[in-house]
N, C-alpha and C positions, 0 to 999 in steps of 0.2 A: 492795726485792727482792720483798716480798709483792705490791705492785701489778703488778710485771712477771710474776710467776707467774699472777696472775689474768688478765692479758691473754693469756698463753700458753694458759691453759685455755679462754678465750673463742674463740681461733683454733681450737683443737682441736674445740670444740663446733660451731662454724660449719662446719668441714670435714666433720663428720659429717652436718650438715644438708644441705649441698649434695650430698653423696654419696647419702644416702638419698632425697633428692628427685629423683635422676636428673639433676641439673645437670652432673654429671661422671661419667666412668668411668675405671677403671684409675688411672693416676697423673696424670690431667688436673688443670688448674687450679692456682691459687695464692691465698694470703690473706696480707694484711699489716696491721700496726697501727703508727701513727707516734706516738711519745711524744717531743715536743720535737725534738732533732736525731737521735734514734735510731729505728730501724725494726726491728720484730719480723716476720719473714717465714717462711713455710713452706720447708722444705728441698727440695732437688732430688730428683725421681724417686720420690716417695713417694705412696701412696694417701692422699688427704685424708680419707677416711672411717675411717682407722685410725691417725691420728697420736697421738703422746703429746707431752707438753711438752718432751721431749728432742729432738723434731724441729723445733723452732722456732729459728731462727738470728737473731742480732742484727747489724745493719749500721749504718753512718751514712748520711746522705742522698746520699753519693756512691757507695754500694755497698760500701765497705770493710768486711770482716767484723770485728766486735768481740767476738763470743762465739758459741759453739756448735760441736759437733764435726762437723757435716755442712755441705755447701755450701748456700748460699742458692739459692732458685729460679732457674732459668736465665732467667725472664722478669721478674726483679726490676726491670729497667731501666724497664718501663712503670709499675710502682708508684712508683718514684722520680720519674718524670716527672710523675705526679699530684701527689705531695707538694711537688715543687719549683715547681709552677705554681699550686697551690691551697693556700694556708696554712690555709684553713678545714677542710681534709679530714684526717681521721686514720685512716680505715679504707678498704681496698680489697679487692674480691673479684673474681677472674677465674674464669670457668667456661664450660662449653660446653652450656648448657641447650638441649634439642632444638629447640623451636619458634623461639626467638630465633636460634639458630645457623642454622636453616633459612632465616630471612630473610637472614642474613649470606651464606649460600651462594648464595642467589637474587639477591644484589646489591640488596636492598631495605632502606631505612631504615624506621623506624616514625614517620611524621610526621603522620598523620591523627589528629585529635582525636576518637577514638571512645569514650573513657572519661574521665569527669570526674576520677576519682581520679588517673589518669595525667597529665592536664594539670596537676593540682595538685602532684604530687610530682616528675615528671620533665620535664614540658613535651613533649618528644619525644626520640626516640633516633636520632641520626645513624649513618651507616655510614662507618667509616674505610676507606681504601684498603688492599688486601692488603700485608702485610709479613711477612717470614719470622719465625716464632716463635723466641724465645731469642736474637735479634739486636738490636742498637741500632736497626735500621730500624723495629722495632715501636713504640718510644717516639716516634720521629720522626713515624710515621704518625698518632699520636694527639695530637700537640702542639697543633695549631690547634683541636681540639675540646674539650680538657680545660677551658679557662677558662669555656666556655659551657654545658656539659652535665654531667649527673650520671650518665649511663650512656652507653655507646658500644657499637655492634656492630662487630666486627672481621671484615672480609671473609674468607670462607672459613676461619674460625678459631673464633670464639666471641663472648663478651661481656665487658665490663668495667663495674663499678658501684662507686661510692665515696660516702662520706658523712662527716659530722662525727664519727660513731662507727662502730665496726665493725658493730654491729647495724644501723645505718641503711644501711650499704653492702650488707649481706645483704638487707635488705627491699627495697632498690631493685633488686637482681638478681631477687628473687622477683617483684616487680611487672612487671619487663621480661618475664620469661618468661610470666607470666599474660596480659599484654597480647598478646604474640605468639601465644599459643595461641588466645585469643578472636578475634583478627584472622584467623588461619588459617581457623577455622570460619566466620566471617562471610563470608570470600571464597569458601568452598566453597558456602555458602547463596546467594551471588550478589550481596551488597551490604554495604558498610560505610556506615552512615548516620553522618555527621559532625556534631559539635556546631557550631551556627551561630556566626558571628563575633560577634554580639551577646552570646551566652552565654559565648563564650570570654573576652570583656572582663570579664564578671562573675567568671569563674573566676580570671583573673589579678589581679583586685582582692582575692579571697580569698587568693591566694598572698602578696600583699603584706601583708595583714592579719595572716597568720600567720608573717611573717618569713622566708619562703623566699627566700633571697638568691641569686638568679641573675640574669644580665643580662637585658635585654628580649628574650626569645625571639621575640616577634612581629616585631621588627626583623630577626631572622635568617631570617624566613620559616618559623617553626616555633611551633606546629603549622601544618600546611598543610591547607586544605580543598580544594585543587585537584587532589589525586592526583598530586603531583609525584614520588612515589616509584615511579611506574610501575605502581601497583596499579589504575589505571583501565582497564587492558587488559581486553577482553572475551573470555571463553573459552566455547566451546560444548561441552556434553556432553549425552548422552542422559539420560532420567529414570533408567534403571537404573544408569548410570555415577555419577550424582549420589547416588543411594541408596547405592551401594557406597562412595563416598568418605566420605560422612557416617558410615556404619557403621564404617569403618576408623578415622576420627578418634575416634569415641566409644569404641571398644575400647581405644584407647591412653590414655584418660582414666580407665579403671577402676582 
């Protein structure tokens, strides 16, 4: 029971982190932790920045409620989809971080290798097709991506990240948003310089050395140095418009 309480406390803490970082607003998002055949998940309709351990519900891997006075998150199906397809995963975080969600709204994946740390930790982040939140359709839309990636953009919705631990899942969400933020500013400045294929080979060797167990992402076309996410389109703006755009982005980073 003490271990379960500690896990609930960690969920509460990560809920506070994603709320204070602006990764969610209002009652957005959900968080879960898997322990064997049981799942601890945030309850439906609550602000994740103001949770208590009483707001964490326990279910089995089929979503049947085992404990807790509240209903589990309406999006628990996508958490269960991750756990049932990735036995190595024990923590899932779903949020709506602004820059990552902007990519999802624009219909863009994040496949360009622009940051070595992202290649090492995530490889790249695909975009899943739109599906209605809180319905089984959402889990189905993610199914083909879950075995191959550790973070996914959800079209017109948000993002999902998962890891061997709940902390790792949170860190991957943080990395995803940081990457989307940098990519946005780079595109405003006019260019994303990608890491060469030769240096990508070296990074993937480092991944293997450190035991990052994911399939061969290069075989899946990821990361891509070809601009296949549509970001190779050319936009024309005046100097004053460019300055205004940069100032707008910088203001949001303060």
